[in-house]
Chimera marker file (.cmm) of the C-alpha trace (Angstrom):
<marker_set name="trace">
<marker id="1" x="263.076" y="-67.086" z="173.832" r="1" g="1" b="0" radius="0.5"/>
<marker id="2" x="259.573" y="-66.415" z="175.149" r="1" g="1" b="0" radius="0.5"/>
<marker id="3" x="256.853" y="-69.025" z="174.786" r="1" g="1" b="0" radius="0.5"/>
<marker id="4" x="254.176" y="-68.268" z="172.225" r="1" g="1" b="0" radius="0.5"/>
<marker id="5" x="250.623" y="-67.909" z="173.500" r="1" g="1" b="0" radius="0.5"/>
<marker id="6" x="248.524" y="-69.654" z="170.848" r="1" g="1" b="0" radius="0.5"/>
<marker id="7" x="244.861" y="-68.753" z="170.352" r="1" g="1" b="0" radius="0.5"/>
<marker id="8" x="242.173" y="-70.280" z="168.170" r="1" g="1" b="0" radius="0.5"/>
<marker id="9" x="241.507" y="-68.470" z="164.919" r="1" g="1" b="0" radius="0.5"/>
<marker id="10" x="239.195" y="-70.986" z="163.241" r="1" g="1" b="0" radius="0.5"/>
<marker id="11" x="238.151" y="-74.602" z="163.435" r="1" g="1" b="0" radius="0.5"/>
<marker id="12" x="237.222" y="-76.820" z="160.496" r="1" g="1" b="0" radius="0.5"/>
<marker id="13" x="235.548" y="-80.169" z="160.025" r="1" g="1" b="0" radius="0.5"/>
<marker id="14" x="238.312" y="-81.326" z="157.690" r="1" g="1" b="0" radius="0.5"/>
<marker id="15" x="242.043" y="-80.794" z="157.599" r="1" g="1" b="0" radius="0.5"/>
<marker id="16" x="242.217" y="-79.671" z="153.959" r="1" g="1" b="0" radius="0.5"/>
<marker id="17" x="240.498" y="-76.327" z="154.574" r="1" g="1" b="0" radius="0.5"/>
<marker id="18" x="242.563" y="-75.736" z="157.713" r="1" g="1" b="0" radius="0.5"/>
<marker id="19" x="245.792" y="-76.418" z="155.806" r="1" g="1" b="0" radius="0.5"/>
<marker id="20" x="244.801" y="-74.045" z="152.989" r="1" g="1" b="0" radius="0.5"/>
<marker id="21" x="244.113" y="-71.235" z="155.452" r="1" g="1" b="0" radius="0.5"/>
<marker id="22" x="247.311" y="-72.057" z="157.341" r="1" g="1" b="0" radius="0.5"/>
<marker id="23" x="249.377" y="-71.821" z="154.164" r="1" g="1" b="0" radius="0.5"/>
<marker id="24" x="247.694" y="-68.532" z="153.216" r="1" g="1" b="0" radius="0.5"/>
<marker id="25" x="248.437" y="-67.061" z="156.662" r="1" g="1" b="0" radius="0.5"/>
<marker id="26" x="252.040" y="-68.245" z="156.445" r="1" g="1" b="0" radius="0.5"/>
<marker id="27" x="252.374" y="-66.472" z="153.107" r="1" g="1" b="0" radius="0.5"/>
<marker id="28" x="251.158" y="-63.307" z="154.856" r="1" g="1" b="0" radius="0.5"/>
<marker id="29" x="253.997" y="-63.651" z="157.395" r="1" g="1" b="0" radius="0.5"/>
<marker id="30" x="251.752" y="-64.875" z="160.211" r="1" g="1" b="0" radius="0.5"/>
<marker id="31" x="253.025" y="-67.844" z="162.176" r="1" g="1" b="0" radius="0.5"/>
<marker id="32" x="250.412" y="-70.602" z="162.309" r="1" g="1" b="0" radius="0.5"/>
<marker id="33" x="249.838" y="-74.005" z="163.844" r="1" g="1" b="0" radius="0.5"/>
<marker id="34" x="247.308" y="-76.392" z="162.292" r="1" g="1" b="0" radius="0.5"/>
<marker id="35" x="246.278" y="-78.917" z="164.911" r="1" g="1" b="0" radius="0.5"/>
<marker id="36" x="243.964" y="-81.866" z="164.734" r="1" g="1" b="0" radius="0.5"/>
<marker id="37" x="243.480" y="-85.391" z="163.551" r="1" g="1" b="0" radius="0.5"/>
<marker id="38" x="244.954" y="-86.348" z="160.188" r="1" g="1" b="0" radius="0.5"/>
<marker id="39" x="241.703" y="-88.177" z="159.376" r="1" g="1" b="0" radius="0.5"/>
<marker id="40" x="239.407" y="-85.247" z="160.245" r="1" g="1" b="0" radius="0.5"/>
<marker id="41" x="236.478" y="-85.226" z="157.869" r="1" g="1" b="0" radius="0.5"/>
<marker id="42" x="237.556" y="-88.525" z="156.315" r="1" g="1" b="0" radius="0.5"/>
<marker id="43" x="236.712" y="-91.154" z="158.910" r="1" g="1" b="0" radius="0.5"/>
<marker id="44" x="233.349" y="-91.214" z="160.679" r="1" g="1" b="0" radius="0.5"/>
<marker id="45" x="233.531" y="-89.665" z="164.144" r="1" g="1" b="0" radius="0.5"/>
<marker id="46" x="236.927" y="-88.029" z="163.573" r="1" g="1" b="0" radius="0.5"/>
<marker id="47" x="236.390" y="-84.280" z="163.570" r="1" g="1" b="0" radius="0.5"/>
<marker id="48" x="238.013" y="-81.030" z="164.382" r="1" g="1" b="0" radius="0.5"/>
<marker id="49" x="241.066" y="-79.357" z="162.934" r="1" g="1" b="0" radius="0.5"/>
<marker id="50" x="242.087" y="-76.047" z="164.493" r="1" g="1" b="0" radius="0.5"/>
<marker id="51" x="244.045" y="-73.142" z="163.062" r="1" g="1" b="0" radius="0.5"/>
<marker id="52" x="245.983" y="-71.487" z="165.869" r="1" g="1" b="0" radius="0.5"/>
<marker id="53" x="247.923" y="-68.203" z="165.710" r="1" g="1" b="0" radius="0.5"/>
<marker id="54" x="249.996" y="-66.216" z="168.209" r="1" g="1" b="0" radius="0.5"/>
<marker id="55" x="247.775" y="-64.092" z="170.453" r="1" g="1" b="0" radius="0.5"/>
<marker id="56" x="249.618" y="-60.911" z="169.480" r="1" g="1" b="0" radius="0.5"/>
<marker id="57" x="248.802" y="-61.504" z="165.759" r="1" g="1" b="0" radius="0.5"/>
<marker id="58" x="245.116" y="-62.469" z="166.116" r="1" g="1" b="0" radius="0.5"/>
<marker id="59" x="243.748" y="-59.215" z="164.633" r="1" g="1" b="0" radius="0.5"/>
<marker id="60" x="245.983" y="-59.486" z="161.558" r="1" g="1" b="0" radius="0.5"/>
<marker id="61" x="245.101" y="-63.162" z="161.222" r="1" g="1" b="0" radius="0.5"/>
<marker id="62" x="241.368" y="-62.411" z="161.382" r="1" g="1" b="0" radius="0.5"/>
<marker id="63" x="241.719" y="-59.783" z="158.653" r="1" g="1" b="0" radius="0.5"/>
<marker id="64" x="243.734" y="-62.179" z="156.492" r="1" g="1" b="0" radius="0.5"/>
<marker id="65" x="241.215" y="-65.000" z="157.068" r="1" g="1" b="0" radius="0.5"/>
<marker id="66" x="238.381" y="-62.704" z="155.976" r="1" g="1" b="0" radius="0.5"/>
<marker id="67" x="240.316" y="-61.827" z="152.830" r="1" g="1" b="0" radius="0.5"/>
<marker id="68" x="240.925" y="-65.547" z="152.233" r="1" g="1" b="0" radius="0.5"/>
<marker id="69" x="237.170" y="-66.204" z="152.567" r="1" g="1" b="0" radius="0.5"/>
<marker id="70" x="236.270" y="-63.263" z="150.367" r="1" g="1" b="0" radius="0.5"/>
<marker id="71" x="234.139" y="-61.742" z="153.135" r="1" g="1" b="0" radius="0.5"/>
<marker id="72" x="235.952" y="-58.418" z="153.532" r="1" g="1" b="0" radius="0.5"/>
<marker id="73" x="233.921" y="-55.458" z="152.282" r="1" g="1" b="0" radius="0.5"/>
<marker id="74" x="236.934" y="-53.193" z="151.747" r="1" g="1" b="0" radius="0.5"/>
<marker id="75" x="238.517" y="-55.354" z="149.030" r="1" g="1" b="0" radius="0.5"/>
<marker id="76" x="237.841" y="-54.646" z="145.340" r="1" g="1" b="0" radius="0.5"/>
<marker id="77" x="235.666" y="-57.113" z="143.472" r="1" g="1" b="0" radius="0.5"/>
<marker id="78" x="237.726" y="-59.031" z="140.914" r="1" g="1" b="0" radius="0.5"/>
<marker id="79" x="236.730" y="-58.669" z="137.261" r="1" g="1" b="0" radius="0.5"/>
<marker id="80" x="236.294" y="-62.107" z="135.632" r="1" g="1" b="0" radius="0.5"/>
<marker id="81" x="238.723" y="-62.828" z="132.833" r="1" g="1" b="0" radius="0.5"/>
<marker id="82" x="241.125" y="-60.034" z="133.753" r="1" g="1" b="0" radius="0.5"/>
<link id1="1" id2="2" r="1" g="1" b="0" radius="0.2"/>
<link id1="2" id2="3" r="1" g="1" b="0" radius="0.2"/>
<link id1="3" id2="4" r="1" g="1" b="0" radius="0.2"/>
<link id1="4" id2="5" r="1" g="1" b="0" radius="0.2"/>
<link id1="5" id2="6" r="1" g="1" b="0" radius="0.2"/>
<link id1="6" id2="7" r="1" g="1" b="0" radius="0.2"/>
<link id1="7" id2="8" r="1" g="1" b="0" radius="0.2"/>
<link id1="8" id2="9" r="1" g="1" b="0" radius="0.2"/>
<link id1="9" id2="10" r="1" g="1" b="0" radius="0.2"/>
<link id1="10" id2="11" r="1" g="1" b="0" radius="0.2"/>
<link id1="11" id2="12" r="1" g="1" b="0" radius="0.2"/>
<link id1="12" id2="13" r="1" g="1" b="0" radius="0.2"/>
<link id1="13" id2="14" r="1" g="1" b="0" radius="0.2"/>
<link id1="14" id2="15" r="1" g="1" b="0" radius="0.2"/>
<link id1="15" id2="16" r="1" g="1" b="0" radius="0.2"/>
<link id1="16" id2="17" r="1" g="1" b="0" radius="0.2"/>
<link id1="17" id2="18" r="1" g="1" b="0" radius="0.2"/>
<link id1="18" id2="19" r="1" g="1" b="0" radius="0.2"/>
<link id1="19" id2="20" r="1" g="1" b="0" radius="0.2"/>
<link id1="20" id2="21" r="1" g="1" b="0" radius="0.2"/>
<link id1="21" id2="22" r="1" g="1" b="0" radius="0.2"/>
<link id1="22" id2="23" r="1" g="1" b="0" radius="0.2"/>
<link id1="23" id2="24" r="1" g="1" b="0" radius="0.2"/>
<link id1="24" id2="25" r="1" g="1" b="0" radius="0.2"/>
<link id1="25" id2="26" r="1" g="1" b="0" radius="0.2"/>
<link id1="26" id2="27" r="1" g="1" b="0" radius="0.2"/>
<link id1="27" id2="28" r="1" g="1" b="0" radius="0.2"/>
<link id1="28" id2="29" r="1" g="1" b="0" radius="0.2"/>
<link id1="29" id2="30" r="1" g="1" b="0" radius="0.2"/>
<link id1="30" id2="31" r="1" g="1" b="0" radius="0.2"/>
<link id1="31" id2="32" r="1" g="1" b="0" radius="0.2"/>
<link id1="32" id2="33" r="1" g="1" b="0" radius="0.2"/>
<link id1="33" id2="34" r="1" g="1" b="0" radius="0.2"/>
<link id1="34" id2="35" r="1" g="1" b="0" radius="0.2"/>
<link id1="35" id2="36" r="1" g="1" b="0" radius="0.2"/>
<link id1="36" id2="37" r="1" g="1" b="0" radius="0.2"/>
<link id1="37" id2="38" r="1" g="1" b="0" radius="0.2"/>
<link id1="38" id2="39" r="1" g="1" b="0" radius="0.2"/>
<link id1="39" id2="40" r="1" g="1" b="0" radius="0.2"/>
<link id1="40" id2="41" r="1" g="1" b="0" radius="0.2"/>
<link id1="41" id2="42" r="1" g="1" b="0" radius="0.2"/>
<link id1="42" id2="43" r="1" g="1" b="0" radius="0.2"/>
<link id1="43" id2="44" r="1" g="1" b="0" radius="0.2"/>
<link id1="44" id2="45" r="1" g="1" b="0" radius="0.2"/>
<link id1="45" id2="46" r="1" g="1" b="0" radius="0.2"/>
<link id1="46" id2="47" r="1" g="1" b="0" radius="0.2"/>
<link id1="47" id2="48" r="1" g="1" b="0" radius="0.2"/>
<link id1="48" id2="49" r="1" g="1" b="0" radius="0.2"/>
<link id1="49" id2="50" r="1" g="1" b="0" radius="0.2"/>
<link id1="50" id2="51" r="1" g="1" b="0" radius="0.2"/>
<link id1="51" id2="52" r="1" g="1" b="0" radius="0.2"/>
<link id1="52" id2="53" r="1" g="1" b="0" radius="0.2"/>
<link id1="53" id2="54" r="1" g="1" b="0" radius="0.2"/>
<link id1="54" id2="55" r="1" g="1" b="0" radius="0.2"/>
<link id1="55" id2="56" r="1" g="1" b="0" radius="0.2"/>
<link id1="56" id2="57" r="1" g="1" b="0" radius="0.2"/>
<link id1="57" id2="58" r="1" g="1" b="0" radius="0.2"/>
<link id1="58" id2="59" r="1" g="1" b="0" radius="0.2"/>
<link id1="59" id2="60" r="1" g="1" b="0" radius="0.2"/>
<link id1="60" id2="61" r="1" g="1" b="0" radius="0.2"/>
<link id1="61" id2="62" r="1" g="1" b="0" radius="0.2"/>
<link id1="62" id2="63" r="1" g="1" b="0" radius="0.2"/>
<link id1="63" id2="64" r="1" g="1" b="0" radius="0.2"/>
<link id1="64" id2="65" r="1" g="1" b="0" radius="0.2"/>
<link id1="65" id2="66" r="1" g="1" b="0" radius="0.2"/>
<link id1="66" id2="67" r="1" g="1" b="0" radius="0.2"/>
<link id1="67" id2="68" r="1" g="1" b="0" radius="0.2"/>
<link id1="68" id2="69" r="1" g="1" b="0" radius="0.2"/>
<link id1="69" id2="70" r="1" g="1" b="0" radius="0.2"/>
<link id1="70" id2="71" r="1" g="1" b="0" radius="0.2"/>
<link id1="71" id2="72" r="1" g="1" b="0" radius="0.2"/>
<link id1="72" id2="73" r="1" g="1" b="0" radius="0.2"/>
<link id1="73" id2="74" r="1" g="1" b="0" radius="0.2"/>
<link id1="74" id2="75" r="1" g="1" b="0" radius="0.2"/>
<link id1="75" id2="76" r="1" g="1" b="0" radius="0.2"/>
<link id1="76" id2="77" r="1" g="1" b="0" radius="0.2"/>
<link id1="77" id2="78" r="1" g="1" b="0" radius="0.2"/>
<link id1="78" id2="79" r="1" g="1" b="0" radius="0.2"/>
<link id1="79" id2="80" r="1" g="1" b="0" radius="0.2"/>
<link id1="80" id2="81" r="1" g="1" b="0" radius="0.2"/>
<link id1="81" id2="82" r="1" g="1" b="0" radius="0.2"/>
</marker_set>
């Protein structure tokens, strides 16, 4: 089996946001690795959690991350209460 070339998709100050994005990407069928200190954003001076994806899936991961953030222009605007 070939080794996976991991590339950085996003970095976060705390692990919670990184884990949420990682779970979302996994649900989209994109393999993900969330790397960083368990105490990122909790203890002073402990920073940096990275969301890594395979290099050959970076474009799909970027699109999915934009959808997760709500920053994609091509997605319909949800109607509240529907």
